[in-house]
PDB file of N, CA, C and O in Angstrom:
ATOM      1  N   MET A   1      -5.047  -6.819  13.928  1.00  0.00           N
ATOM      2  CA  MET A   1      -5.008  -6.872  12.473  1.00  0.00           C
ATOM      3  C   MET A   1      -3.759  -7.661  12.064  1.00  0.00           C
ATOM      4  O   MET A   1      -2.652  -7.374  12.521  1.00  0.00           O
ATOM      5  N   THR A   2      -3.951  -8.636  11.216  1.00  0.00           N
ATOM      6  CA  THR A   2      -2.821  -9.451  10.762  1.00  0.00           C
ATOM      7  C   THR A   2      -2.052  -8.723   9.662  1.00  0.00           C
ATOM      8  O   THR A   2      -2.528  -7.730   9.112  1.00  0.00           O
ATOM      9  N   ASP A   3      -0.855  -9.229   9.348  1.00  0.00           N
ATOM     10  CA  ASP A   3      -0.076  -8.638   8.254  1.00  0.00           C
ATOM     11  C   ASP A   3      -0.845  -8.713   6.941  1.00  0.00           C
ATOM     12  O   ASP A   3      -0.799  -7.783   6.136  1.00  0.00           O
ATOM     13  N   HIS A   4      -1.547  -9.813   6.727  1.00  0.00           N
ATOM     14  CA  HIS A   4      -2.336  -9.956   5.498  1.00  0.00           C
ATOM     15  C   HIS A   4      -3.426  -8.885   5.436  1.00  0.00           C
ATOM     16  O   HIS A   4      -3.652  -8.284   4.386  1.00  0.00           O
ATOM     17  N   ASP A   5      -4.090  -8.653   6.551  1.00  0.00           N
ATOM     18  CA  ASP A   5      -5.122  -7.608   6.610  1.00  0.00           C
ATOM     19  C   ASP A   5      -4.529  -6.234   6.324  1.00  0.00           C
ATOM     20  O   ASP A   5      -5.146  -5.412   5.647  1.00  0.00           O
ATOM     21  N   ARG A   6      -3.330  -5.990   6.844  1.00  0.00           N
ATOM     22  CA  ARG A   6      -2.664  -4.708   6.598  1.00  0.00           C
ATOM     23  C   ARG A   6      -2.344  -4.529   5.119  1.00  0.00           C
ATOM     24  O   ARG A   6      -2.509  -3.437   4.575  1.00  0.00           O
ATOM     25  N   VAL A   7      -1.886  -5.600   4.464  1.00  0.00           N
ATOM     26  CA  VAL A   7      -1.589  -5.533   3.033  1.00  0.00           C
ATOM     27  C   VAL A   7      -2.859  -5.207   2.253  1.00  0.00           C
ATOM     28  O   VAL A   7      -2.839  -4.363   1.357  1.00  0.00           O
ATOM     29  N   VAL A   8      -3.956  -5.868   2.586  1.00  0.00           N
ATOM     30  CA  VAL A   8      -5.231  -5.612   1.906  1.00  0.00           C
ATOM     31  C   VAL A   8      -5.666  -4.164   2.130  1.00  0.00           C
ATOM     32  O   VAL A   8      -6.123  -3.508   1.195  1.00  0.00           O
ATOM     33  N   ALA A   9      -5.531  -3.666   3.340  1.00  0.00           N
ATOM     34  CA  ALA A   9      -5.899  -2.280   3.642  1.00  0.00           C
ATOM     35  C   ALA A   9      -4.997  -1.298   2.888  1.00  0.00           C
ATOM     36  O   ALA A   9      -5.474  -0.284   2.377  1.00  0.00           O
ATOM     37  N   LEU A  10      -3.694  -1.596   2.818  1.00  0.00           N
ATOM     38  CA  LEU A  10      -2.770  -0.733   2.078  1.00  0.00           C
ATOM     39  C   LEU A  10      -3.135  -0.688   0.601  1.00  0.00           C
ATOM     40  O   LEU A  10      -3.135   0.379  -0.011  1.00  0.00           O
ATOM     41  N   GLU A  11      -3.445  -1.839   0.035  1.00  0.00           N
ATOM     42  CA  GLU A  11      -3.803  -1.877  -1.381  1.00  0.00           C
ATOM     43  C   GLU A  11      -5.102  -1.120  -1.649  1.00  0.00           C
ATOM     44  O   GLU A  11      -5.235  -0.472  -2.687  1.00  0.00           O
ATOM     45  N   ALA A  12      -6.051  -1.195  -0.733  1.00  0.00           N
ATOM     46  CA  ALA A  12      -7.300  -0.442  -0.877  1.00  0.00           C
ATOM     47  C   ALA A  12      -7.024   1.059  -0.809  1.00  0.00           C
ATOM     48  O   ALA A  12      -7.586   1.827  -1.591  1.00  0.00           O
ATOM     49  N   GLU A  13      -6.169   1.479   0.114  1.00  0.00           N
ATOM     50  CA  GLU A  13      -5.817   2.896   0.224  1.00  0.00           C
ATOM     51  C   GLU A  13      -5.069   3.364  -1.024  1.00  0.00           C
ATOM     52  O   GLU A  13      -5.290   4.477  -1.499  1.00  0.00           O
ATOM     53  N   MET A  14      -4.193   2.524  -1.549  1.00  0.00           N
ATOM     54  CA  MET A  14      -3.459   2.880  -2.768  1.00  0.00           C
ATOM     55  C   MET A  14      -4.429   3.062  -3.938  1.00  0.00           C
ATOM     56  O   MET A  14      -4.283   3.992  -4.732  1.00  0.00           O
ATOM     57  N   GLN A  15      -5.410   2.178  -4.038  1.00  0.00           N
ATOM     58  CA  GLN A  15      -6.406   2.299  -5.104  1.00  0.00           C
ATOM     59  C   GLN A  15      -7.225   3.573  -4.936  1.00  0.00           C
ATOM     60  O   GLN A  15      -7.515   4.260  -5.915  1.00  0.00           O
ATOM     61  N   ARG A  16      -7.598   3.890  -3.703  1.00  0.00           N
ATOM     62  CA  ARG A  16      -8.365   5.118  -3.442  1.00  0.00           C
ATOM     63  C   ARG A  16      -7.568   6.352  -3.870  1.00  0.00           C
ATOM     64  O   ARG A  16      -8.116   7.277  -4.469  1.00  0.00           O
ATOM     65  N   LEU A  17      -6.272   6.357  -3.558  1.00  0.00           N
ATOM     66  CA  LEU A  17      -5.431   7.491  -3.929  1.00  0.00           C
ATOM     67  C   LEU A  17      -5.296   7.608  -5.447  1.00  0.00           C
ATOM     68  O   LEU A  17      -5.294   8.716  -5.983  1.00  0.00           O
ATOM     69  N   ARG A  18      -5.186   6.486  -6.135  1.00  0.00           N
ATOM     70  CA  ARG A  18      -5.089   6.522  -7.602  1.00  0.00           C
ATOM     71  C   ARG A  18      -6.362   7.101  -8.218  1.00  0.00           C
ATOM     72  O   ARG A  18      -6.300   7.887  -9.164  1.00  0.00           O
ATOM     73  N   VAL A  19      -7.511   6.709  -7.676  1.00  0.00           N
ATOM     74  CA  VAL A  19      -8.785   7.246  -8.176  1.00  0.00           C
ATOM     75  C   VAL A  19      -8.847   8.736  -7.911  1.00  0.00           C
ATOM     76  O   VAL A  19      -9.253   9.504  -8.783  1.00  0.00           O
ATOM     77  N   GLN A  20      -8.448   9.158  -6.714  1.00  0.00           N
ATOM     78  CA  GLN A  20      -8.463  10.582  -6.393  1.00  0.00           C
ATOM     79  C   GLN A  20      -7.528  11.358  -7.323  1.00  0.00           C
ATOM     80  O   GLN A  20      -7.838  12.481  -7.721  1.00  0.00           O
ATOM     81  N   MET A  21      -6.389  10.762  -7.667  1.00  0.00           N
ATOM     82  CA  MET A  21      -5.461  11.422  -8.582  1.00  0.00           C
ATOM     83  C   MET A  21      -6.110  11.635  -9.948  1.00  0.00           C
ATOM     84  O   MET A  21      -5.885  12.660 -10.592  1.00  0.00           O
ATOM     85  N   ASP A  22      -6.916  10.666 -10.391  1.00  0.00           N
ATOM     86  CA  ASP A  22      -7.615  10.812 -11.668  1.00  0.00           C
ATOM     87  C   ASP A  22      -8.695  11.877 -11.606  1.00  0.00           C
ATOM     88  O   ASP A  22      -8.878  12.648 -12.549  1.00  0.00           O
ATOM     89  N   LEU A  23      -9.409  11.914 -10.488  1.00  0.00           N
ATOM     90  CA  LEU A  23     -10.545  12.826 -10.368  1.00  0.00           C
ATOM     91  C   LEU A  23     -10.151  14.231  -9.930  1.00  0.00           C
ATOM     92  O   LEU A  23     -10.814  15.205 -10.287  1.00  0.00           O
ATOM     93  N   GLN A  24      -9.075  14.336  -9.160  1.00  0.00           N
ATOM     94  CA  GLN A  24      -8.659  15.632  -8.631  1.00  0.00           C
ATOM     95  C   GLN A  24      -7.155  15.825  -8.853  1.00  0.00           C
ATOM     96  O   GLN A  24      -6.361  15.574  -7.946  1.00  0.00           O
ATOM     97  N   PRO A  25      -6.765  16.261 -10.031  1.00  0.00           N
ATOM     98  CA  PRO A  25      -5.339  16.386 -10.364  1.00  0.00           C
ATOM     99  C   PRO A  25      -4.550  17.301  -9.420  1.00  0.00           C
ATOM    100  O   PRO A  25      -3.327  17.185  -9.338  1.00  0.00           O
ATOM    101  N   GLN A  26      -5.218  18.196  -8.719  1.00  0.00           N
ATOM    102  CA  GLN A  26      -4.504  19.093  -7.814  1.00  0.00           C
ATOM    103  C   GLN A  26      -3.847  18.332  -6.668  1.00  0.00           C
ATOM    104  O   GLN A  26      -2.931  18.853  -6.032  1.00  0.00           O
ATOM    105  N   PHE A  27      -4.294  17.119  -6.393  1.00  0.00           N
ATOM    106  CA  PHE A  27      -3.711  16.302  -5.319  1.00  0.00           C
ATOM    107  C   PHE A  27      -2.677  15.307  -5.836  1.00  0.00           C
ATOM    108  O   PHE A  27      -2.214  14.455  -5.079  1.00  0.00           O
ATOM    109  N   TRP A  28      -2.309  15.400  -7.108  1.00  0.00           N
ATOM    110  CA  TRP A  28      -1.464  14.402  -7.747  1.00  0.00           C
ATOM    111  C   TRP A  28      -0.128  14.232  -7.037  1.00  0.00           C
ATOM    112  O   TRP A  28       0.249  13.108  -6.706  1.00  0.00           O
ATOM    113  N   VAL A  29       0.590  15.315  -6.798  1.00  0.00           N
ATOM    114  CA  VAL A  29       1.923  15.223  -6.190  1.00  0.00           C
ATOM    115  C   VAL A  29       1.833  14.678  -4.767  1.00  0.00           C
ATOM    116  O   VAL A  29       2.591  13.783  -4.395  1.00  0.00           O
ATOM    117  N   ARG A  30       0.926  15.206  -3.988  1.00  0.00           N
ATOM    118  CA  ARG A  30       0.751  14.739  -2.605  1.00  0.00           C
ATOM    119  C   ARG A  30       0.423  13.249  -2.571  1.00  0.00           C
ATOM    120  O   ARG A  30       0.987  12.501  -1.773  1.00  0.00           O
ATOM    121  N   ASN A  31      -0.490  12.824  -3.438  1.00  0.00           N
ATOM    122  CA  ASN A  31      -0.878  11.419  -3.461  1.00  0.00           C
ATOM    123  C   ASN A  31       0.234  10.525  -3.988  1.00  0.00           C
ATOM    124  O   ASN A  31       0.385   9.391  -3.535  1.00  0.00           O
ATOM    125  N   LEU A  32       1.002  11.017  -4.927  1.00  0.00           N
ATOM    126  CA  LEU A  32       2.123  10.236  -5.449  1.00  0.00           C
ATOM    127  C   LEU A  32       3.151   9.973  -4.352  1.00  0.00           C
ATOM    128  O   LEU A  32       3.689   8.871  -4.254  1.00  0.00           O
ATOM    129  N   ILE A  33       3.420  10.972  -3.538  1.00  0.00           N
ATOM    130  CA  ILE A  33       4.346  10.806  -2.410  1.00  0.00           C
ATOM    131  C   ILE A  33       3.773   9.799  -1.415  1.00  0.00           C
ATOM    132  O   ILE A  33       4.497   8.934  -0.923  1.00  0.00           O
ATOM    133  N   ARG A  34       2.498   9.907  -1.121  1.00  0.00           N
ATOM    134  CA  ARG A  34       1.840   8.961  -0.205  1.00  0.00           C
ATOM    135  C   ARG A  34       1.858   7.542  -0.775  1.00  0.00           C
ATOM    136  O   ARG A  34       2.096   6.579  -0.047  1.00  0.00           O
ATOM    137  N   LEU A  35       1.606   7.417  -2.083  1.00  0.00           N
ATOM    138  CA  LEU A  35       1.651   6.102  -2.725  1.00  0.00           C
ATOM    139  C   LEU A  35       3.029   5.457  -2.600  1.00  0.00           C
ATOM    140  O   LEU A  35       3.136   4.252  -2.373  1.00  0.00           O
ATOM    141  N   ALA A  36       4.069   6.253  -2.747  1.00  0.00           N
ATOM    142  CA  ALA A  36       5.427   5.713  -2.626  1.00  0.00           C
ATOM    143  C   ALA A  36       5.656   5.147  -1.224  1.00  0.00           C
ATOM    144  O   ALA A  36       6.245   4.076  -1.081  1.00  0.00           O
ATOM    145  N   GLY A  37       5.206   5.844  -0.205  1.00  0.00           N
ATOM    146  CA  GLY A  37       5.343   5.354   1.161  1.00  0.00           C
ATOM    147  C   GLY A  37       4.540   4.090   1.400  1.00  0.00           C
ATOM    148  O   GLY A  37       5.011   3.167   2.063  1.00  0.00           O
ATOM    149  N   LEU A  38       3.317   4.045   0.856  1.00  0.00           N
ATOM    150  CA  LEU A  38       2.479   2.853   1.006  1.00  0.00           C
ATOM    151  C   LEU A  38       3.091   1.662   0.282  1.00  0.00           C
ATOM    152  O   LEU A  38       3.026   0.534   0.771  1.00  0.00           O
ATOM    153  N   GLU A  39       3.680   1.908  -0.870  1.00  0.00           N
ATOM    154  CA  GLU A  39       4.335   0.842  -1.628  1.00  0.00           C
ATOM    155  C   GLU A  39       5.500   0.255  -0.835  1.00  0.00           C
ATOM    156  O   GLU A  39       5.692  -0.961  -0.827  1.00  0.00           O
ATOM    157  N   GLN A  40       6.268   1.097  -0.179  1.00  0.00           N
ATOM    158  CA  GLN A  40       7.375   0.613   0.652  1.00  0.00           C
ATOM    159  C   GLN A  40       6.850  -0.235   1.812  1.00  0.00           C
ATOM    160  O   GLN A  40       7.409  -1.289   2.114  1.00  0.00           O
ATOM    161  N   GLU A  41       5.792   0.219   2.451  1.00  0.00           N
ATOM    162  CA  GLU A  41       5.209  -0.518   3.566  1.00  0.00           C
ATOM    163  C   GLU A  41       4.657  -1.866   3.089  1.00  0.00           C
ATOM    164  O   GLU A  41       4.832  -2.886   3.756  1.00  0.00           O
ATOM    165  N   ARG A  42       3.990  -1.859   1.932  1.00  0.00           N
ATOM    166  CA  ARG A  42       3.450  -3.102   1.382  1.00  0.00           C
ATOM    167  C   ARG A  42       4.570  -4.089   1.061  1.00  0.00           C
ATOM    168  O   ARG A  42       4.441  -5.283   1.332  1.00  0.00           O
ATOM    169  N   THR A  43       5.651  -3.603   0.492  1.00  0.00           N
ATOM    170  CA  THR A  43       6.796  -4.459   0.183  1.00  0.00           C
ATOM    171  C   THR A  43       7.377  -5.063   1.452  1.00  0.00           C
ATOM    172  O   THR A  43       7.727  -6.243   1.475  1.00  0.00           O
ATOM    173  N   ARG A  44       7.482  -4.268   2.500  1.00  0.00           N
ATOM    174  CA  ARG A  44       7.993  -4.763   3.783  1.00  0.00           C
ATOM    175  C   ARG A  44       7.075  -5.846   4.355  1.00  0.00           C
ATOM    176  O   ARG A  44       7.548  -6.882   4.824  1.00  0.00           O
ATOM    177  N   LEU A  45       5.779  -5.607   4.315  1.00  0.00           N
ATOM    178  CA  LEU A  45       4.827  -6.586   4.836  1.00  0.00           C
ATOM    179  C   LEU A  45       4.843  -7.880   4.020  1.00  0.00           C
ATOM    180  O   LEU A  45       4.776  -8.970   4.587  1.00  0.00           O
ATOM    181  N   TYR A  46       4.930  -7.763   2.694  1.00  0.00           N
ATOM    182  CA  TYR A  46       5.028  -8.966   1.858  1.00  0.00           C
ATOM    183  C   TYR A  46       6.272  -9.765   2.223  1.00  0.00           C
ATOM    184  O   TYR A  46       6.232 -10.994   2.264  1.00  0.00           O
ATOM    185  N   GLY A  47       7.366  -9.076   2.486  1.00  0.00           N
ATOM    186  CA  GLY A  47       8.589  -9.749   2.899  1.00  0.00           C
ATOM    187  C   GLY A  47       8.393 -10.518   4.198  1.00  0.00           C
ATOM    188  O   GLY A  47       8.854 -11.651   4.331  1.00  0.00           O
ATOM    189  N   GLN A  48       7.716  -9.905   5.147  1.00  0.00           N
ATOM    190  CA  GLN A  48       7.440 -10.584   6.417  1.00  0.00           C
ATOM    191  C   GLN A  48       6.548 -11.802   6.206  1.00  0.00           C
ATOM    192  O   GLN A  48       6.778 -12.854   6.803  1.00  0.00           O
ATOM    193  N   LEU A  49       5.532 -11.662   5.359  1.00  0.00           N
ATOM    194  CA  LEU A  49       4.643 -12.792   5.097  1.00  0.00           C
ATOM    195  C   LEU A  49       5.391 -13.944   4.426  1.00  0.00           C
ATOM    196  O   LEU A  49       5.169 -15.107   4.763  1.00  0.00           O
ATOM    197  N   ARG A  50       6.280 -13.623   3.474  1.00  0.00           N
ATOM    198  CA  ARG A  50       7.067 -14.668   2.815  1.00  0.00           C
ATOM    199  C   ARG A  50       7.996 -15.355   3.796  1.00  0.00           C
ATOM    200  O   ARG A  50       8.151 -16.576   3.758  1.00  0.00           O
ATOM    201  N   ALA A  51       8.621 -14.571   4.684  1.00  0.00           N
ATOM    202  CA  ALA A  51       9.532 -15.152   5.672  1.00  0.00           C
ATOM    203  C   ALA A  51       8.766 -16.080   6.626  1.00  0.00           C
ATOM    204  O   ALA A  51       9.259 -17.150   6.983  1.00  0.00           O
ATOM    205  N   MET A  52       7.568 -15.669   7.032  1.00  0.00           N
ATOM    206  CA  MET A  52       6.749 -16.503   7.910  1.00  0.00           C
ATOM    207  C   MET A  52       6.316 -17.779   7.192  1.00  0.00           C
ATOM    208  O   MET A  52       6.262 -18.849   7.799  1.00  0.00           O
ATOM    209  N   ALA A  53       6.010 -17.667   5.913  1.00  0.00           N
ATOM    210  CA  ALA A  53       5.559 -18.841   5.139  1.00  0.00           C
ATOM    211  C   ALA A  53       6.676 -19.866   5.021  1.00  0.00           C
ATOM    212  O   ALA A  53       6.413 -21.069   5.005  1.00  0.00           O
ATOM    213  N   ARG A  54       7.917 -19.406   4.940  1.00  0.00           N
ATOM    214  CA  ARG A  54       9.054 -20.330   4.832  1.00  0.00           C
ATOM    215  C   ARG A  54       9.303 -21.079   6.123  1.00  0.00           C
ATOM    216  O   ARG A  54       9.820 -22.196   6.095  1.00  0.00           O
ATOM    217  N   THR A  55       8.947 -20.493   7.255  1.00  0.00           N
ATOM    218  CA  THR A  55       9.212 -21.123   8.550  1.00  0.00           C
ATOM    219  C   THR A  55       8.114 -22.087   8.954  1.00  0.00           C
ATOM    220  O   THR A  55       8.283 -22.867   9.891  1.00  0.00           O
ATOM    221  N   VAL A  56       6.993 -22.042   8.256  1.00  0.00           N
ATOM    222  CA  VAL A  56       5.868 -22.927   8.626  1.00  0.00           C
ATOM    223  C   VAL A  56       6.026 -24.278   7.987  1.00  0.00           C
ATOM    224  O   VAL A  56       5.183 -25.154   8.179  1.00  0.00           O
TER     225      VAL A  56
END
């Protein structure tokens, strides 16, 4: 799986969690914590992709 594929998968998981938060408020806090971790991972991957793009 490439970094780009990982970013797409992370964004899909983030969207799924947001929908679940709307539909099932009891999971709001747990999903918010998970979203924060996914956001950090996505930011890290975007940084790697930008760094690779500069070297090409």
